[in-house]
C-alpha positions in Angstrom: 67.0 -82.8 -92.6 64.4 -85.1 -91.1 62.8 -82.5 -89.3 62.4 -80.7 -92.9 60.9 -84.3 -94.3 58.6 -84.3 -91.3 57.0 -81.2 -92.1 56.8 -81.9 -95.9 54.8 -84.7 -94.9 52.5 -83.6 -92.6 51.4 -80.4 -95.1 50.8 -83.5 -97.6 48.6 -85.1 -95.3 46.9 -81.4 -94.7 46.6 -80.8 -98.6 45.4 -84.4 -99.2 43.1 -83.9 -96.5 41.8 -80.7 -97.9 41.4 -82.0 -101.3 39.3 -84.9 -100.4 36.9 -82.6 -98.3 37.0 -80.4 -101.8 36.1 -83.6 -103.4 33.5 -84.5 -101.8 31.7 -80.7 -101.4 31.9 -80.8 -105.2 29.8 -83.8 -105.3 27.3 -83.4 -102.8 27.2 -79.8 -104.6 26.9 -81.8 -107.8 24.0 -84.0 -106.8 21.9 -81.0 -105.2 18.4 -80.8 -106.9 16.9 -77.1 -106.8 14.9 -78.4 -103.2 18.3 -78.3 -101.7 19.2 -75.4 -103.1 16.3 -73.9 -102.1 16.2 -75.7 -98.5 19.5 -74.2 -98.2 19.1 -70.9 -99.0 16.1 -71.0 -96.5 18.4 -72.4 -93.9 21.4 -69.6 -94.6 18.7 -67.0 -94.4 17.5 -68.2 -91.0 20.4 -68.2 -89.8 21.4 -64.6 -91.3 18.1 -63.4 -89.7 19.3 -65.0 -86.0 22.1 -63.5 -86.1 21.1 -60.2 -86.7 18.6 -60.1 -84.2 20.4 -61.8 -81.6 22.5 -59.1 -82.3 19.5 -56.4 -82.6 18.8 -57.7 -78.8 22.4 -57.6 -76.9 22.8 -54.2 -78.3 19.2 -53.2 -76.8 19.7 -54.9 -73.7 23.3 -53.2 -72.8 21.8 -50.0 -73.7 18.7 -50.5 -71.5 21.4 -51.2 -69.1 22.9 -48.3 -69.7 19.8 -46.0 -69.4 18.5 -47.7 -66.4 21.8 -46.7 -64.6 21.6 -43.2 -65.8 17.8 -42.6 -64.7 19.1 -44.3 -61.2 21.5 -41.7 -60.8 19.1 -39.1 -61.9 16.3 -39.9 -59.9 18.7 -39.9 -56.8 20.0 -36.3 -57.7 16.7 -35.0 -58.3 15.3 -36.3 -54.8 18.0 -34.6 -53.2 17.4 -31.6 -54.8 13.8 -31.7 -53.7 14.5 -29.3 -50.5 17.1 -27.2 -49.9 19.8 -26.9 -47.3 17.6 -24.6 -44.9 14.0 -26.4 -45.9 15.9 -29.8 -44.8 16.5 -28.1 -41.6 13.2 -26.8 -40.9 11.9 -30.7 -42.2 14.1 -32.0 -39.1 12.6 -29.7 -36.5 8.8 -29.7 -37.6 8.7 -33.6 -38.0 11.2 -35.0 -35.4 9.6 -38.4 -35.0 10.5 -39.2 -38.9 14.3 -39.3 -38.6 14.3 -41.3 -35.3 16.1 -44.6 -36.5 13.1 -46.4 -35.3 9.9 -44.3 -35.9 7.8 -44.3 -33.8 5.6 -41.4 -33.6 4.3 -40.3 -36.5 2.2 -37.9 -38.1 -1.6 -38.1 -36.3 -4.1 -38.3 -38.6 -6.3 -35.3 -37.5 -3.0 -33.3 -38.6 -3.2 -34.6 -41.8 -6.2 -33.7 -42.4 -5.8 -29.9 -41.5 -3.0 -30.3 -43.7 -5.6 -31.3 -46.1 -7.6 -28.0 -45.5 -4.4 -26.0 -46.2 -3.9 -27.9 -49.4 -6.9 -27.1 -50.7 -7.1 -23.6 -49.1 -3.6 -22.2 -48.9 -3.9 -18.2 -47.9 -6.5 -19.5 -45.0 -4.1 -21.4 -43.1 -1.1 -20.3 -40.6 0.4 -24.3 -41.1 1.2 -23.3 -44.4 5.1 -24.0 -44.0 4.5 -26.6 -41.9 2.4 -28.1 -44.8 4.8 -27.3 -47.5 7.4 -28.6 -45.8 5.3 -32.3 -45.8 4.8 -31.9 -49.6 8.3 -30.9 -50.5 9.4 -34.0 -48.4 7.0 -36.4 -49.9 7.5 -35.4 -53.7 11.0 -36.1 -53.0 10.2 -39.6 -51.6 7.9 -39.8 -54.8 10.9 -39.2 -56.9 12.9 -42.1 -56.0 9.5 -43.9 -55.1 8.1 -44.3 -58.9 10.8 -45.6 -60.7 11.8 -48.0 -58.1 7.7 -49.2 -58.5 7.8 -49.5 -62.1 10.9 -50.9 -62.7 12.2 -47.8 -64.5 15.8 -47.6 -62.8 17.8 -50.5 -60.8 16.1 -51.7 -58.2 18.8 -52.7 -56.3 20.7 -49.4 -56.3 17.7 -48.0 -55.4 17.2 -49.8 -52.4 20.8 -50.2 -51.4 20.4 -46.3 -51.2 17.3 -45.1 -50.2 15.0 -48.3 -48.5 15.4 -47.0 -45.3 14.5 -43.2 -46.5 11.4 -44.2 -48.8 9.5 -46.5 -45.6 10.7 -44.5 -42.8 9.0 -41.6 -45.0 5.9 -44.0 -45.5 5.5 -44.8 -42.1 6.0 -41.6 -40.5 3.4 -39.8 -42.8 1.2 -42.3 -43.4 -2.2 -40.9 -42.5 -1.1 -38.2 -44.6 -0.5 -40.4 -48.0 -3.9 -42.5 -46.6 -5.8 -38.8 -46.5 -5.0 -37.2 -49.9 -5.7 -40.6 -51.5 -9.2 -41.2 -49.9 -9.8 -37.0 -51.2 -8.3 -37.2 -54.4 -8.1 -41.1 -55.4 -5.9 -44.1 -55.8 -4.1 -41.8 -58.4 -2.3 -39.4 -56.2 1.0 -39.2 -56.8 2.3 -39.9 -53.3 -0.3 -43.7 -53.6 3.3 -45.2 -55.1 5.0 -44.3 -52.4 2.7 -46.8 -49.8 3.4 -49.1 -52.7 7.1 -48.9 -53.5 7.5 -48.6 -49.6 5.8 -52.7 -49.2 7.2 -53.7 -52.4 10.9 -52.9 -50.7 10.0 -54.3 -47.3 8.4 -57.7 -48.7 11.7 -58.4 -50.7 14.1 -57.1 -48.6 12.0 -57.9 -44.7 11.1 -54.3 -42.0 13.4 -51.5 -43.0 15.4 -53.5 -45.3 17.2 -55.2 -42.8 18.1 -58.2 -44.9 20.0 -56.2 -47.7 23.5 -57.5 -47.1 25.0 -53.8 -46.8 22.8 -53.1 -43.7 24.9 -54.2 -40.2 23.6 -54.9 -36.7 23.5 -51.4 -35.0 24.2 -51.3 -31.6 23.0 -48.4 -29.7 25.8 -46.8 -27.4 24.9 -44.9 -24.4 26.7 -41.5 -26.0 23.8 -42.1 -28.8 21.0 -41.7 -26.9 18.7 -39.3 -27.5 17.3 -37.2 -24.2 13.7 -38.0 -23.2 12.8 -34.2 -25.1 14.0 -35.5 -28.0 12.3 -38.3 -28.2 8.7 -37.5 -26.8 6.1 -36.8 -29.5 6.2 -33.1 -31.2 3.1 -31.6 -32.1 0.8 -33.1 -34.2 2.5 -36.0 -33.8 0.9 -39.5 -32.3 1.8 -43.0 -31.6 2.4 -44.8 -35.1 -0.2 -47.4 -36.1 0.8 -50.5 -38.5 -0.8 -51.7 -41.6 -0.6 -50.3 -44.9 -1.0 -46.0 -45.4 -3.6 -46.6 -48.0 -5.7 -49.3 -48.8 -4.8 -49.7 -52.3 -1.0 -50.4 -51.6 -0.6 -53.8 -53.0 
């Protein structure tokens, strides 16, 4: 019985408070001038527009995030398909220095210049197959470098999955990238490889070793390659430091 009475008193207090609020609101509305009504309508309109803009921006951000993830997946898939399995094996055979853990031997400048001659006159050269393998490899690297440099995809994912691939290819084929840039100009498509590699290493260190997923590598004796496998192959020279192309900023 006491409980029912307490509940009734509580309801009456709430109703009394609500009636008081309604009376005050009615009194305020009754005292509002035309200007007050206009100001109130303007404030309400501003809040409504702000809400729409906020919702639109949130929707756009979510859609852009989804699109960036989709583009990231697409460029990684496209890079993997730039060469077939047979060509991938041939690239490893033709350019062994590129696949060393620490790239010490790079494609020499003389070889890079001879590749330019092949590109200009492919029918006159016996080196066409070797040049074509290098071309396909760099086209695949460019597929990753372009969206990374111009921030068109998720940079963190691209760095985690492709940093070593991009930076080692840039180092090994640095002369080839530079020779083609000097001949065709800074807009030649491979020039973005040097720019993306520099950007990656500026943020994550040489070879992107500051990436959280990179672990210290221990070279065990049975992983060491024989001397003939670590000597420079045909057309390879000791790597030279510095950017591959002067415009790589």
